[in-house]
ROLUM-759425 format. One record per residue (C-alpha): residue in three letters; y, x, z. Coordinates in nm, 4 decimals. Each point is the difference from the previous one (the first is absolute). Example, Ala and Ser with C-alpha at 12.3 -4.5 7.8 and 13.67 -1.06 7.14 Angstrom:
! residues 2
residu Y X Z
ALA -0.4500 1.2300 0.7800
SER 0.3440 0.1370 -0.0660
***
This chain:
! residues 411
residu Y X Z
UNK -6.3263 -1.3570 -0.2193
UNK -0.0587 0.1769 -0.3220
UNK 0.0462 -0.2199 -0.2754
UNK -0.0051 0.2472 -0.3189
UNK -0.3774 0.0035 -0.0045
UNK 0.0173 -0.4188 -0.0911
UNK 0.2530 0.0430 -0.2687
UNK -0.0755 -0.1191 -0.3646
UNK 0.0535 0.2931 -0.2772
UNK 0.3309 -0.2410 -0.0902
UNK 0.1009 0.0104 0.3377
UNK -0.0800 0.3427 0.0365
UNK 0.2337 0.1055 -0.3117
UNK 0.2935 -0.2205 0.1221
UNK -0.0141 0.1748 0.3033
UNK 0.0064 0.3617 -0.1361
UNK 0.3312 -0.1237 -0.2354
UNK 0.1434 -0.1221 0.3220
UNK -0.0555 0.3708 0.1773
UNK 0.1184 0.1430 -0.3095
UNK 0.3292 -0.2286 0.0335
UNK 0.0492 0.1633 0.3504
UNK -0.0581 0.3258 -0.0985
UNK 0.2276 -0.0405 -0.2900
UNK 0.3499 -0.0303 0.1194
UNK -0.0165 0.3499 0.2204
UNK -0.2297 0.1687 -0.2793
UNK 0.2630 -0.0250 -0.3106
UNK 0.3177 0.0284 0.2885
UNK -0.0889 0.3480 0.0887
UNK -0.0064 0.1383 -0.3452
UNK 0.3063 -0.2151 -0.0924
UNK 0.1867 0.1799 0.2527
UNK -0.1209 0.3678 -0.0351
UNK 0.0354 -0.0416 -0.4153
UNK -0.3792 -0.0357 -0.0919
UNK -0.1351 -0.2677 -0.2284
UNK -0.1366 -0.3575 0.2064
UNK -0.2723 -0.0245 -0.2389
UNK -0.1285 0.3319 0.0240
UNK -0.0176 -0.0510 0.3971
UNK -0.1905 -0.3178 -0.0341
UNK -0.2369 0.1393 -0.2430
UNK -0.0411 0.2944 0.2420
UNK -0.0412 -0.2888 0.3173
UNK -0.3191 -0.0971 -0.2711
UNK -0.1567 0.2845 -0.0644
UNK 0.0557 0.1394 0.3680
UNK -0.1514 -0.3093 0.1563
UNK -0.2868 0.0460 -0.2437
UNK -0.0346 0.3931 0.0873
UNK 0.0078 -0.0952 0.3516
UNK -0.2332 -0.3056 0.0186
UNK -0.2720 0.2798 -0.2253
UNK 0.0431 0.2588 0.2844
UNK -0.1100 -0.2611 0.2671
UNK -0.2509 -0.1419 -0.1637
UNK 0.1994 -0.3153 -0.0599
UNK -0.0509 -0.0928 0.3666
UNK 0.3963 0.0347 0.1415
UNK 0.2503 -0.3375 -0.0615
UNK 0.3145 0.2372 -0.0901
UNK 0.2148 -0.0026 -0.2868
UNK 0.1948 0.3033 -0.0712
UNK 0.3976 0.0077 -0.1162
UNK 0.3301 0.1459 -0.0215
UNK 0.0997 0.1224 0.3935
UNK 0.3790 -0.0484 0.1206
UNK -0.0553 0.3194 0.2313
UNK 0.0293 0.1942 -0.3434
UNK 0.3811 -0.1486 -0.1211
UNK 0.1878 0.2746 0.1890
UNK -0.2213 0.2984 -0.0398
UNK -0.0146 -0.0719 -0.3763
UNK 0.3564 -0.0574 -0.0236
UNK 0.0667 0.3153 0.1822
UNK -0.2588 0.2231 -0.1964
UNK 0.1179 -0.1277 -0.3363
UNK 0.3514 0.1332 0.1212
UNK -0.1303 0.3103 0.0761
UNK -0.2720 0.0425 -0.2572
UNK 0.0739 -0.2319 -0.2598
UNK -0.1975 -0.3025 -0.0611
UNK -0.3268 0.1783 -0.1692
UNK 0.0346 0.2366 0.3136
UNK -0.0575 -0.3437 0.2561
UNK -0.2750 -0.0968 -0.1550
UNK -0.1738 0.3189 -0.0392
UNK 0.0826 0.0441 0.3984
UNK -0.1749 -0.3194 0.0650
UNK -0.3241 0.1929 -0.0745
UNK 0.0442 0.1531 0.3370
UNK -0.0295 -0.3882 0.1594
UNK -0.3644 -0.0452 -0.1389
UNK -0.0698 0.3750 0.1241
UNK 0.0482 -0.1291 0.3340
UNK -0.1921 -0.2663 -0.0322
UNK -0.3011 0.2467 -0.1498
UNK 0.0464 0.2170 0.2992
UNK 0.0033 -0.2774 0.2609
UNK -0.3306 -0.1713 -0.1907
UNK -0.1592 0.3531 0.0440
UNK 0.0508 0.0401 0.3287
UNK -0.0925 -0.3305 0.1101
UNK -0.3467 0.0555 -0.2217
UNK -0.0114 0.3221 0.2195
UNK 0.0832 -0.0890 0.3485
UNK -0.0403 -0.4026 -0.0131
UNK 0.3418 -0.1851 0.1192
UNK -0.0053 0.1866 0.3298
UNK 0.2845 0.2360 -0.1613
UNK 0.1845 -0.2960 -0.1193
UNK -0.0041 -0.1846 0.3055
UNK 0.2222 0.2681 0.1735
UNK 0.2237 0.0419 -0.2857
UNK 0.0362 -0.3573 -0.0393
UNK -0.0990 -0.1883 0.2821
UNK 0.1343 -0.4017 0.0484
UNK 0.3153 0.1446 0.1772
UNK 0.0976 0.1802 -0.3150
UNK -0.1335 -0.2454 -0.3051
UNK 0.1223 -0.3066 0.1955
UNK 0.4008 0.0799 -0.0130
UNK -0.0574 0.1289 -0.3443
UNK -0.1263 -0.2963 -0.1459
UNK 0.2720 -0.1746 0.1942
UNK 0.2532 0.2390 -0.1265
UNK -0.1584 -0.0709 -0.3718
UNK 0.0403 -0.3864 0.0504
UNK 0.3587 0.0246 0.1837
UNK 0.1373 0.2713 -0.2611
UNK -0.0965 -0.2523 -0.2981
UNK 0.1917 -0.2844 0.1700
UNK 0.3244 0.1065 -0.1685
UNK -0.1259 0.0150 -0.3389
UNK -0.1339 -0.3886 0.0475
UNK 0.3191 -0.1172 0.1833
UNK 0.1717 0.1328 -0.2857
UNK -0.2223 -0.1531 -0.2573
UNK 0.0489 -0.3383 0.1930
UNK 0.3721 0.0054 0.0078
UNK 0.0035 -0.0083 -0.3542
UNK -0.0112 -0.4037 0.0326
UNK -0.1224 -0.0663 0.3748
UNK -0.1089 -0.3358 -0.1561
UNK -0.2503 0.0943 -0.2160
UNK -0.0643 0.2440 0.2690
UNK -0.1015 -0.2538 0.2578
UNK -0.1286 -0.2455 -0.2467
UNK -0.2611 0.3107 -0.0696
UNK -0.0993 0.0814 0.3510
UNK 0.0035 -0.3697 0.1218
UNK -0.2505 -0.0857 -0.2607
UNK -0.2246 0.2952 0.1084
UNK 0.0085 -0.0804 0.3972
UNK -0.0656 -0.3314 -0.1146
UNK -0.3014 0.0602 -0.2074
UNK -0.1315 0.2404 0.2905
UNK 0.0134 -0.2155 0.2461
UNK -0.0482 -0.3230 -0.1042
UNK -0.2292 -0.0354 -0.3387
UNK -0.3866 0.0339 -0.0294
UNK -0.2126 0.1102 -0.2719
UNK 0.1471 0.2304 -0.3253
UNK 0.3506 -0.0755 0.0762
UNK -0.0270 0.1415 0.3506
UNK -0.1200 0.3048 -0.1795
UNK 0.2604 0.0667 -0.2046
UNK 0.3386 -0.0575 0.1808
UNK 0.1724 0.2823 -0.1412
UNK -0.0357 -0.0984 -0.3522
UNK 0.0878 -0.3742 0.1145
UNK 0.3068 0.1665 0.1311
UNK 0.0688 0.2153 -0.3321
UNK -0.0363 -0.3260 -0.2491
UNK 0.1879 -0.2236 0.2471
UNK 0.3019 0.1890 -0.0016
UNK -0.0156 0.1308 -0.3532
UNK -0.0018 -0.4125 -0.0915
UNK 0.3162 -0.0671 0.2260
UNK 0.1124 0.3274 -0.1648
UNK -0.0326 -0.1649 -0.3591
UNK 0.1477 -0.3360 0.1036
UNK 0.3309 0.0885 0.2431
UNK 0.0257 0.3644 -0.0831
UNK -0.0661 0.0596 -0.3549
UNK 0.2562 0.3415 0.0019
UNK -0.2474 0.1316 0.2298
UNK -0.2516 0.0330 -0.2471
UNK 0.0368 0.2107 -0.3505
UNK -0.2740 -0.1338 -0.2305
UNK 0.1304 0.1831 -0.3079
UNK -0.1774 0.3124 0.1155
UNK -0.2919 -0.2169 -0.0381
UNK 0.0448 -0.1086 -0.3599
UNK 0.0877 0.3676 -0.0861
UNK -0.2914 0.1662 0.1652
UNK -0.2957 0.0770 -0.2405
UNK -0.3419 -0.1488 0.1017
UNK -0.1723 0.3375 -0.0009
UNK 0.2066 0.3104 0.1740
UNK -0.1546 0.3125 0.1463
UNK 0.1397 0.1411 0.3270
UNK 0.2537 0.3107 -0.0181
UNK -0.2171 0.3105 0.0822
UNK 0.1862 0.2882 0.1493
UNK -0.2012 0.2925 0.0225
UNK 0.1285 0.3370 0.2018
UNK 0.0758 0.2906 -0.2669
UNK -0.0042 0.2629 0.2614
UNK -0.1361 0.1172 0.3251
UNK 0.2127 0.0945 0.3132
UNK -0.1093 0.0222 0.3461
UNK 0.3303 -0.0786 0.1771
UNK -0.0208 -0.3958 -0.0556
UNK -0.3591 0.0118 0.1105
UNK 0.1172 0.1566 0.3398
UNK 0.2713 -0.2182 0.0132
UNK -0.2175 -0.3435 -0.0455
UNK -0.2910 0.1181 0.2389
UNK 0.1254 -0.1164 0.3307
UNK 0.1307 -0.3401 -0.1670
UNK -0.3986 -0.0620 -0.0129
UNK -0.0166 -0.0219 0.3641
UNK 0.1452 -0.3660 -0.0191
UNK -0.2217 -0.1536 -0.2641
UNK -0.3252 0.1759 0.1328
UNK 0.1126 -0.1687 0.3852
UNK 0.0288 -0.3182 -0.1933
UNK -0.3025 0.0244 -0.1940
UNK -0.1861 0.0502 0.3545
UNK 0.1488 -0.2800 0.1209
UNK -0.0366 -0.2023 -0.2927
UNK -0.3685 0.0442 0.0052
UNK -0.0448 -0.1138 0.3991
UNK 0.2237 -0.2807 -0.0882
UNK -0.2584 -0.0939 -0.2320
UNK -0.2907 0.0459 0.2274
UNK 0.1814 -0.2483 0.2344
UNK 0.0474 -0.2319 -0.3014
UNK -0.3522 0.0149 -0.1252
UNK -0.1865 0.1004 0.3315
UNK -0.1779 0.2616 -0.2101
UNK 0.0212 0.4082 0.0862
UNK 0.1173 0.1423 -0.3143
UNK 0.0866 0.3333 0.2188
UNK -0.3701 0.0456 0.0203
UNK -0.1161 -0.1502 -0.3511
UNK 0.0650 0.1399 -0.2102
UNK 0.2050 0.2392 0.1559
UNK 0.3899 0.0448 0.0770
UNK -0.0654 0.3374 -0.1905
UNK -0.1019 -0.2059 -0.3235
UNK 0.3377 -0.2477 0.0546
UNK 0.1972 0.3161 0.0433
UNK -0.1811 0.1628 -0.3249
UNK 0.0799 -0.2892 -0.1946
UNK 0.3903 -0.0394 0.1167
UNK 0.0543 0.3371 -0.0619
UNK -0.2139 -0.0231 -0.3640
UNK 0.2222 -0.3242 -0.0748
UNK 0.2884 0.1925 0.0857
UNK -0.0268 0.3066 -0.2201
UNK -0.0742 -0.2009 -0.2994
UNK 0.3410 -0.2030 0.0569
UNK 0.1702 0.3158 0.0401
UNK -0.1687 0.1776 -0.2871
UNK 0.1197 -0.3539 -0.2353
UNK 0.3653 -0.0017 0.1256
UNK -0.0402 -0.2782 0.2492
UNK 0.0920 -0.0481 0.3900
UNK -0.3193 0.1305 0.2282
UNK -0.1743 -0.2906 0.0687
UNK -0.1767 -0.0772 0.3510
UNK -0.1392 -0.2603 0.2018
UNK 0.2443 -0.2802 -0.0324
UNK 0.0761 -0.1482 0.3526
UNK 0.1650 -0.3230 -0.1858
UNK -0.3347 -0.0635 -0.1197
UNK -0.1794 0.0622 0.3112
UNK 0.2563 -0.2354 0.1699
UNK -0.0786 -0.2675 -0.2887
UNK -0.3428 0.0241 0.0814
UNK 0.0278 -0.0377 0.3705
UNK 0.1591 -0.3037 -0.0968
UNK -0.2477 -0.1464 -0.2252
UNK -0.3001 0.1557 0.1399
UNK -0.1595 0.0859 -0.3546
UNK -0.1208 0.3296 -0.0011
UNK -0.2847 0.0317 -0.2401
UNK 0.0400 0.2939 -0.1793
UNK -0.0348 -0.1609 -0.3647
UNK 0.3243 -0.1797 0.0556
UNK 0.2059 0.3329 0.0175
UNK -0.2100 0.1386 -0.2785
UNK 0.1042 -0.3365 -0.1607
UNK 0.3992 0.0742 0.0705
UNK -0.0136 0.3826 -0.1408
UNK -0.1678 -0.1119 -0.3392
UNK 0.2694 -0.2936 0.0158
UNK 0.2543 0.2991 0.0314
UNK -0.1023 0.1927 -0.2812
UNK -0.0080 -0.2663 -0.2299
UNK 0.3644 -0.0885 0.1554
UNK 0.1048 0.3230 -0.1061
UNK -0.1039 0.0148 -0.3223
UNK 0.1124 -0.3228 -0.1264
UNK 0.3888 0.0209 -0.0466
UNK 0.0534 -0.4271 0.0362
UNK -0.1720 -0.0056 0.3326
UNK 0.1516 0.2835 0.1282
UNK 0.3332 -0.1452 -0.0964
UNK -0.0731 -0.3716 0.1355
UNK -0.1205 0.1959 0.3403
UNK 0.3343 0.2238 -0.0285
UNK 0.2158 -0.3009 -0.0238
UNK -0.1152 -0.1267 0.3457
UNK 0.3510 -0.0172 0.2196
UNK -0.0045 0.2467 0.2446
UNK 0.0911 -0.2873 0.2228
UNK -0.3173 -0.1335 0.0047
UNK -0.1904 0.3133 0.0378
UNK 0.2472 0.0868 0.2833
UNK -0.0774 -0.3042 0.1866
UNK -0.3427 0.0256 -0.0261
UNK 0.0050 0.3915 0.0715
UNK 0.1754 -0.1208 0.3620
UNK -0.3317 -0.1548 0.0789
UNK -0.1900 0.2936 -0.0945
UNK 0.1941 0.2897 0.1120
UNK 0.0140 -0.1758 0.3539
UNK -0.3746 -0.0307 -0.0568
UNK -0.0224 0.3909 -0.0075
UNK 0.2232 0.0773 0.2897
UNK -0.2043 -0.2551 0.2119
UNK -0.3557 0.1766 -0.1251
UNK 0.1508 0.3179 0.1856
UNK 0.0832 -0.2037 0.3056
UNK -0.3484 -0.1256 -0.0261
UNK -0.1784 0.3400 -0.0359
UNK 0.2189 0.1000 0.3198
UNK -0.1131 -0.2851 0.1747
UNK -0.3789 -0.0261 -0.1024
UNK -0.0228 0.4024 0.0638
UNK 0.1240 -0.1056 0.3482
UNK 0.2585 0.2410 -0.0252
UNK 0.1463 0.0772 0.3790
UNK 0.3774 -0.1189 -0.0566
UNK 0.0962 0.1064 0.3757
UNK -0.0918 0.3397 -0.0907
UNK 0.3599 0.1953 -0.0617
UNK -0.1744 0.2322 -0.2468
UNK -0.1214 -0.3031 -0.1932
UNK 0.3403 -0.1642 0.0013
UNK 0.1502 0.3442 -0.0975
UNK -0.2325 0.0060 -0.3036
UNK 0.0901 -0.3189 -0.1071
UNK 0.4112 -0.0594 0.0553
UNK 0.0316 0.3409 -0.1997
UNK -0.2506 -0.0891 -0.2763
UNK 0.2136 -0.2974 -0.0757
UNK 0.3351 0.1022 0.0764
UNK -0.0018 0.3223 -0.2235
UNK -0.1567 -0.2232 -0.2507
UNK 0.2109 -0.2924 -0.0103
UNK 0.2961 0.2352 0.0448
UNK -0.0369 0.1956 -0.3220
UNK -0.0547 0.3679 0.1948
UNK -0.0037 0.2440 -0.2223
UNK -0.1130 0.4048 0.0577
UNK 0.1565 0.2424 -0.2671
UNK -0.1720 0.3632 -0.0328
UNK 0.2317 0.1438 -0.3046
UNK -0.1836 -0.1653 -0.3059
UNK -0.2460 -0.1209 0.1899
UNK 0.0735 -0.3599 0.1734
UNK -0.2509 -0.2623 0.1939
UNK 0.1327 -0.3667 0.0539
UNK -0.1081 -0.3350 0.1000
UNK -0.3394 -0.1432 0.0900
UNK -0.1381 0.3772 -0.1217
UNK 0.2399 0.1278 0.2820
UNK -0.0986 -0.2794 0.2182
UNK -0.3447 0.0502 -0.0194
UNK 0.0298 0.3890 0.0122
UNK 0.2341 -0.0555 0.3556
UNK -0.3285 -0.2290 0.0815
UNK -0.2649 0.2037 -0.0158
UNK 0.1758 0.2860 0.1298
UNK 0.0787 -0.1669 0.3437
UNK -0.3214 -0.1785 0.0238
UNK -0.1436 0.3789 -0.0069
UNK 0.2759 0.1622 0.2313
UNK 0.0620 -0.2477 0.2628
UNK -0.2699 0.0126 0.3058
UNK -0.2183 -0.2876 0.0335
UNK 0.0960 -0.1684 0.3132
UNK -0.2217 0.1048 0.2979
UNK -0.2826 -0.2890 0.1211
UNK 0.0281 -0.1569 0.3120
UNK -0.2672 0.0642 0.2596
UNK -0.0706 -0.3667 -0.0154
UNK -0.0320 0.0037 -0.4057
UNK -0.2261 0.3092 0.0141
UNK -0.2696 -0.1794 0.2226
UNK 0.0508 -0.3220 -0.2036
UNK -0.0910 0.1833 -0.2677
UNK -0.2997 0.2014 0.1523
UNK -0.1303 -0.3105 0.1359
UNK -0.0400 -0.1502 -0.3306
UNK -0.1669 0.2968 -0.1322
***
């Protein structure tokens, strides 16, 4: 049963802050890895989420945050076109969302179902979770004691508690890990930055100073993976809430909202923000899906990005603590991909389906790269393209006479 409608305003606020904590580690890690300001990423995540909720009429319980799918493309685009060029190129990602939204509005979901059936969506979502797992392990390995304590706390709270506490396993894991770090591993936490930080600090915005089509064309294929993740996330949210957001407010609205949020993030100098699988995974654990909770998380993110000391305090959370929590969440993402395949009753006895799943996962996990002059495609983006192409070109298995008769009888 969905508990979110029974929460008091205070409890909604607490759960909303927890969802921000879930997204915080990855949201600030992505910009740090590509040379951008984490406060700007947090600010754009909040603004992007509010934009998304505005476009979707406040009905869809989704949080938008920085996506790991963009790390390698941003790094490579920065080498080719400079940081401003790479950021400008990310406009191409939002353009893909706009085109997809228009196609869905015009043709319904028929075209998307052909391009992105469960046999494509499932492996790509699995790959997102599996590809993120090394980051979680690397963060956890900085101090396995803290990581294990945080992870164990989140699991215990999820499985063995009731009431409000059961709704905030991630928050509890972070708090316990942070306290243990202060007591037993004080060197893991640098509070001098908290003391030196200003109370009010604006995010560092980077506006593009020149227009160039090359980085836009470079980034367009990269958008396929987050688009697939978006579709998968919406269906997962449907499953958790028992509602059909594909029809109401419509998948075209969710894609339009995601595209607008991505565009704003790109223009102000932040990584693109997309539907956040980490928070979707947390929602599947807590069963709290009231959209207002996600808007609380968005507003909290904006506040944290503007209050220097709060941002500094959050930044002081040990990597091991965040890594321990993410070990659970990233596994949940991969599990969501598996669930998508199972719930859609994908035929694992079909050689065609096995080929699509195998090639998608191995190229993504193996780090395959395709280079065409100055243009390159790698990682999740390449695997997503491969999955779509294989689905389109490989012939559907012929149905047996018995299967055809059974289907005709059902009709």
